[in-house]
C-alpha positions as CSV (number, residue, x, y, z in Angstrom):
1,M,57.1,92.1,-175.8
2,R,59.5,94.3,-178.1
3,L,62.9,94.0,-177.0
4,N,63.8,97.6,-178.6
5,Y,62.4,99.9,-180.9
6,R,63.2,103.1,-182.9
7,L,61.8,106.6,-182.4
8,I,62.8,110.0,-183.3
9,I,63.7,112.3,-180.3
10,K,65.3,115.6,-179.6
11,L,68.7,115.6,-178.7
12,K,68.1,117.6,-175.4
13,D,65.8,114.5,-174.3
14,I,68.8,112.4,-174.1
15,Q,70.5,112.4,-170.8
16,F,74.2,112.7,-171.4
17,P,77.0,113.4,-169.0
18,Y,79.9,114.8,-171.1
19,C,81.6,114.4,-174.4
20,I,84.5,112.1,-174.6
21,D,87.8,112.0,-176.2
22,W,88.3,111.9,-180.1
23,Y,90.7,109.8,-182.2
24,E,91.4,110.2,-186.0
25,H,88.3,107.7,-186.9
26,H,86.0,109.6,-184.8
27,V,86.9,112.8,-186.8
28,L,86.1,110.9,-190.1
29,M,83.1,109.8,-188.7
30,S,82.0,113.3,-187.7
31,K,82.6,114.7,-191.3
32,E,80.2,111.9,-192.4
33,I,77.6,112.8,-190.2
34,I,77.9,116.4,-191.0
35,N,78.0,115.7,-194.9
36,N,74.7,113.5,-194.4
37,E,73.1,116.4,-192.7
38,G,72.8,114.5,-189.2
39,R,71.4,111.3,-190.7
40,L,73.3,108.3,-188.8
41,K,74.0,105.0,-190.5
42,K,73.6,103.5,-186.9
43,P,71.2,105.1,-184.7
44,I,72.2,106.2,-181.1
45,V,71.0,103.5,-178.6
46,I,69.7,104.5,-175.6
47,S,68.3,102.9,-172.2
48,K,64.5,103.5,-171.1
49,D,65.7,106.1,-168.9
50,Y,67.3,107.9,-171.9
51,K,70.8,107.3,-171.2
52,I,73.2,106.6,-174.0
53,I,74.3,103.2,-174.2
54,D,76.0,103.2,-177.7
55,G,76.7,106.6,-179.7
56,N,78.6,108.9,-177.5
57,H,80.6,110.4,-180.5
58,R,77.7,110.3,-182.5
59,Y,75.6,112.2,-179.9
60,C,78.5,115.0,-179.6
61,V,78.8,115.5,-183.1
62,L,75.0,116.0,-183.7
63,L,74.8,118.2,-180.7
64,E,77.6,120.3,-181.8
65,E,76.7,120.6,-185.3
66,F,73.0,120.9,-185.1
67,G,72.1,121.8,-181.4
68,E,70.0,120.3,-178.7
69,D,66.6,120.8,-180.7
70,F,67.9,118.5,-183.6
71,D,65.6,115.5,-184.1
72,T,67.4,112.4,-184.5
73,E,66.6,108.3,-184.8
74,V,67.5,106.4,-181.6
75,I,67.0,102.9,-180.8
76,K,65.4,102.5,-177.2
77,I,66.0,99.5,-175.0
78,P,63.6,98.3,-172.3
79,I,66.2,98.4,-169.7
80,N,67.8,101.1,-167.3
81,K,71.5,101.9,-167.8
82,K,72.5,100.8,-164.6
83,I,71.1,97.1,-165.3
84,Y,72.5,97.2,-168.7
85,D,76.1,98.2,-167.1
86,V,75.7,95.1,-164.8
87,I,74.9,92.7,-167.4
88,L,77.7,94.1,-169.6
89,H,80.6,94.3,-166.8
90,I,79.8,91.6,-164.7
91,L,77.3,89.1,-165.9
92,I,78.8,88.2,-169.2
93,P,82.5,88.2,-167.8
94,L,81.4,85.5,-165.2
95,L,79.6,83.5,-167.7
96,F,82.7,83.5,-169.9
97,I,84.8,82.4,-166.9
98,F,82.3,80.0,-166.1
99,G,82.4,78.4,-169.6
100,L,86.1,78.3,-169.6
101,I,86.0,76.5,-166.2
102,L,83.6,74.0,-167.5
103,A,85.8,73.4,-170.8
104,V,89.0,72.8,-168.4
105,T,87.1,70.2,-166.3
106,K,85.7,68.4,-169.2
107,K,89.1,68.0,-170.7
108,K,90.7,66.8,-167.6
109,D,87.4,64.1,-167.5
110,E,88.3,63.0,-171.0
């Protein structure tokens, strides 16, 4: 079973709620994307339900500069966005806390 795969899709096929705030390093990134005619060093990562997991700023630059019919390379992972968010924001922190508890109790036993 492949965990993720690359494909070329149109920007309009990606579900995206809104463009997000920009900081200075994002402006530099946007100039680089425009100068490279939309080719990305790091593809946008999407879930199996075509929601962005990583690449919001890259998506906004491409959409603004090249339009919704622009073809871009993405990496598609085989889980939906809600499951990804649960893993990232709940399970990983819980595992970290559990690891800390184990480390502290192990030191007490020594």
